[in-house]
N, C-alpha and C positions, 0 to 999 in steps of 0.2 A: 776070854768065851765069848762074851755078849758080842762084841765086835766081829768077830768071826761069823756067825749066824747071820746077822745080820747082813754082812757083804756078800756072805752065799746067797740067803735072800733075795736082795738085791742084784745081784750079777744072773739070777737062775731065771726072774721077773724078765732082764734084759735080754736075758738068749731065748727066751719064750717069745717076746714083743718083736726081736730084729728077724725068729725064722718064721713068725705068724703061726704055729704050733698051736695058738688056743687065744679065746680073745681074749682083751685085756682085763676085762670086767672075772675072768676065771683068773687070771695069773695075779691080781692085786689084791685080789681074797683069801685063796686058797694057800697060796704059797706062802704069806706073813703070818696065816694062823697055824700053819705047821712050823713055821719056824716059831712061832712062839708058843708052840708045845713041846718044841727041843729046849728050848731054855727054860723052861721048867714052870710055865704060866698055866692057871687052867683055865676054863672055861668062862667061873666070872670074873677073874679080871680082866680077860679079852675081852669078855663083854661092853667091860667099861670101858676100856680103851676104844675097844669101836664106838661109841656111843658119843666117846671127849671128838674122834677122828668126822663121824657125822655133823655133828655141828658147827665142826670148820669149815665143812664145805655147801651145807645145804642152801645158803643165799646164792651160792655161784650156781648150783645146779639149777634152782628157781628161774634163775636169771638166761643160765642155758636156753632155757626149752620155749619161755616167752619171746626171748628176744628171736630165735630161729622162724616160731610160728607167725613173731611179728615181721620180719624181714619178707617168708615167702609169700606170707600175704601180698608185703608191698610189692615185690618182683611180679605173681599171678596178677595184680590190676592195672601192672605197666607203669610203674612211677617211674622207673629210671629209664623207657625204650625209647621216649621224645630226644631225651640227653642224647643216648647214643645214637641215636639214628641221623642226629644234628650232626654230630662230629664225625661223622661217616661221609655224609654228603657234605662237611666243609674241608675233608681231608683229602680225598679223591683225587688219585692224579697227579700229588706231591709227594713226593717218598720221605723229604725230610718232615712235611705235614702229619701225612699217614702213620710214622715211625712215633708223634706226638699223640697223635688220637688213639692209639694204641695205649697208651700208659693211662692217658687222662680214660679212656673206655674201663679196659680193665680194674682202675680205681673206684670208679662208680661200682660195677658189675660186683666186687669186692666188699660191698658194704654191706650183706647181708653173712658176712665173715662164712661163706660157701666156697672153697676154693672151685668143686664142682661146679657149680653154677656159674660161677668168674669165665672157667671154659667153655662151658656148652654155650654163652655171650656173644663171647668175645671172638673165640676161631670161626666159629660158622658166616658171623658178617664179617673178618676184616681178609679172612684167608683167602678169598676169591680176587680181592682186592691185590693182595702180595704177589699172587701168581701171574696177574695178567701185568703186573708192575715190574715183571722179575724179580721180586726183592725177596732175601732167603729167609723160608718159613722159618728155620730156627731163629732168626730174629724175634719172627711175632713171640717164640712161646719164651726168648728173654725178656723181652719186653714185659708180655702181661706176667710173666713167672716173678721180677723184679716189683712193678708195682703193687703187685695182686698182696703181696710178703709186705710190702711198706705198710699197707691198709689193713692187714692180716694184725695191726699193733690194739683191734678197737678191743674193747673189755668183754662182748660178745664171741668173741671170734675164740679158738682153743689157748693159744700160749698164754695169753693173760687169766685167763678162766683157769687155766693150770696150777700157775706161778703163787695166782692168791693162794688157793686152797692149799697151796704147798707151807706160805705163807701164814698162813689166816689173816690177809690183809682184803679189806674191801677192791673188788676189781677197780673201782671207778677211780678210788684214790690212787692205785697202782698204774693207772693211764693217766694221769694227769701229767706228770712229767714228760711220758712218752710222745703227748700232742706234738711239742717244741722238735722233738726226732722224725715222725712223720712228719712234718712240714715240710724237714729240712731233706730227709729221704727223697720225697716226690718230688722235690725241684732238684735234687739230683740226678732224678731219675728220667729228671726231664730232659735234663741237659746229656745223660746217656745217651738217649734216644735222638736229639737231633746232632752228636756227633758220628754214633751208626749211621743214623739216615742218611747224613753229609758222605760218609764213606761207602754207603751201600749205593749210594747215586754215582761215584766217580767207578766201580766198580759196572754197572750196570753199563754207564755209559762207554768205559773199555771195551767190555763183552759186547754188546750190542751198538754202539757210536749213536750219537747223536738223533737220527733218523729213527732208530731202530725202540731208542728209550722214548721218542716222541710218539711213536706206534702203538708202545704199549700204553702207555700215558693216557691215550685217547683210546684206545679198548676198554683200558678200566674204565672211565667216565660211561660211556657206553654200557659198559655191563652193570655200573653200578644205579644208572638209570632205568633199565629194564628191572633191573631186582625191585627197585624202587616201587617198580608200575606193576610189578607183580607180589609184589609181598604178601597180599591179601587169600593169593592161591596157594602159599607156599604155607601155611598155619592150616591147623586142622581146627574144625569148627569147634569143639569142644577151648584149644587154646584162643581162639576169637571170643567166645564167652566170657572170658574170667577176665580180659583186660577191659578196664574200666578210665579207654581218654573223655570222657565229662567230669571225673571226678580227679583228675592228675591236681588241681589246687587243692585240692583238700586233703588229700595225698599225702599231698606235700607239704600241706600247714601240718598234717599229722604228728609226719616223719619229724619233720624239724623238732614240733613241741618234745616229742620222746624224747631226742637228744638233748636239748635243752634241760630237763626235767633231770637225765641221768650225768650231764655235766655239771647242774648248780649243786647235786647232790642233796637236794632236798628229801627226797626219798630215797628208797632202797632203789637198787636199777632192777631189780627183777619188778618189782611195784611199777614201774615206770614203765615198759614192755607190756605187765599185764591189762594196765589202762589203757595203752596205743590198740594192745591188741583187741580191746574189750570194743573201744570204740571204732576201728579199724573195718573190722570185719561186718558186724548189721551193716555198715553203711556203703558196704562194695557191694558185699552179697546178703538181702535182706533174707532171703528166704532160710529156712531150718537147716533146709536139707543140703543148702549149699555150701553154710557156714559148717556145717561137719563135712563135708567134702573135703575142702581145704584145709581143716585142721588133720584131716587123716592123712591129706598128704602130705603135711611138714611134720607129720606124727615121728615118725622113724629117726630123720634125723635130728630132731629135739632130745626124743628117748634116748637114741645113741648116748649121744655125748652127753646126758644128763647120766648116765649107768654109769658112765668112765668115771665121771668126777668123783659119781658117792662108794665105788668102789677105789678110790683114789684116796677118800677119806678113811676108810678100814683100812689101808695099805699103812697108811701116814701116821694115826690114831694108833697103830698095834705097833708100831718100829718106833714111834715118841714114848707110848704108856710103855714100851715094855724095856727103856734105856736102849736099844741099838743104837740108834741116830748116835747118841751122844757117846756111846762109844765108841764107833768107827770115828767121830770127829776129834775126840782125844787122842786114839792111838794113831789118830792120820796128822795128827798136829804133831806128835812126838817122832812120828818117824818122817818128816818132811824136811826140806833143808830148809834153815830161818828166812835164804834170799829171797824165797820160792813164794811163802805161805802168803806175804801180804800182797802179791800181785796175781794168785792164784787165780781169781775172781776174771779178771784180764784177759792170764794164758787161755781158759777156758770159753770164756768168749773170743775169741780170736780165731779160737780153731773150731767156734759154732757151727762154721758150714760145713767143713768136713765130715762132723761128727752127724751132720742130719745126714750123711752117705751111709752112715753104721748104725744108726738109731734111729727108731724111732720115735714121732713126737713124745707119746707119751713117755718113753724111756727115759729120753732126756730133760721132761721135766718133773718125770715123778721118781723116777730112782738116780738119774745124776745129780739135778739141783739139790734135793736136800742133802745129801754128801759133800757136795761140794761148798752150802752154805754153811753147814757144822763147822767144816774143817777151816772156812776163813773165818768165820767170826771168831775162832781162837785165834789166831791175830790181829783181830780186833776190826775188820773188815765190817761194816754193819750190810744188815741182809737184805738192805732195797739195793746197795750197790752193786752185790753180787748178783741180785733176781735179774736187775737191768742190764747188767754186764750180759749174760747170758742168754736173755729175751733178743737183745740188739746184735749179738753176734751170731745168731743162731737163725733167726727167723726170716731174712733175709734167704738164705737159705731151701725156703721149705718146700717151692714150687720147681724144685733142680733133684731131688730124690728118690729114690726110688723105691724107696718106700712110703712114700706119700699117693695113696691110689687115683687122686685126682690128676697128678701128671701122667699114668697111664692111660685114665681118659684122653688127656692131652694130644697125647701121643698115637690115641688111636683116632681124634677129630681131623687132626691135622695128617696121619699121614706120615709121621716123623718115628728114629729111633731114639732109643732113650741113652746110649751111648754117645751120638754125635751131640743130643742134646745138653747133655753136661759136659762132652768136651768146648762144647761154644756156649755156653750158659757161666759155666760153674766160675770161670779166672775172672767176671764181670761182678758175680753176686757176690762170690766171696770179697772181691777190692771192696766194693760196696758198704757190706759189714763193717771191714775195716776201718772205712773211712766216718762211718757213723758211729762204730765204738769210740772214736779218737777226739770226734766232734762229742759227744758224752760226755766223754771225762773231761774235754777243755770246759764245759756250757755248767760243768756241775752236775750231771745227773747220775753219772757215775764216780 
């Protein structure tokens, strides 16, 4: 009975999240509460399970709040602007170089863990260049999506935060083994950019001829130069006042120091970002009014993510405390073929990108991951192996999913269609995720 109630609870949450009927917070608070009542538990017991669940995720919630605020301030101050502008200037006119630069710019832009800001930075900067060079704009979306997804393995982004709250593991410790996967993934993305850039160069040559390609390249150079000259006119006065070009090296040192603290593990991740924010905010914006406005500007994203993590703590606390997850695992092990069980995490990981088209990020990590982890552990698979397989297999498809709001922002900015984006990008990103999963197995991460 417990396993049936637990399964029904998770299924209802997944359906609500897929259909976007309610906020994730509402689904992950009320549905488990109702399930616990049906299973015969009272308010007193449920309250204890809630406390246990919140204790597991509170550190992650704190980290998200201050990480999003910190990187938001770094973006406002213009820390990454010179690097991005330099890459655009160096790549203009060369199709292969433009492709590689797109991957690198997206990686830098994704450092704040926000897909929306990545598309807002990269698409307006690169799309005119793609159009002038007659390059396929869907290639732009593919390269941004793949690069940003790999960078999205950082601990202050969504997937690792969700996974750490499910496993009750420190998010930075969860991240360490994935650093090598990120490095390998970025190398592979650059390789894909070179290959597709070369293929795009051949297509343009065949379609427009050598003279047409040369004219397009010259026009791109001219347009980029004009855009650089008039760049100051394109930004509003408010945006100009936020940038702190004279403090770029100070901000770089602060950012490097925070990341170094994070990697060292000397202090909790949330405290590292709290310290970084407390130093960066008054240095860049000495006036109290400006500091308050900057916090307000990024508070929405920070609190939204934190509330989802806390709601997930309630959800996991109730399902664990009532024994529903254990019951699902035991019954799942009993009905699953013996030959499939030890490889369940690999099967789910290999299907991670297609799952991204069906399940939201919250449904994948908060509903599917706990069930797979419990069942796989019954066959002797370690919890970390399961979570790494599911993260690596799924995360590369983050920005090809119609369930990701940032993807619709990207399509709006570029004037492209979701169906064609999926058709163009899905085979490459799914293939990349499987290659990364195989590499993770070979090097012992999974």
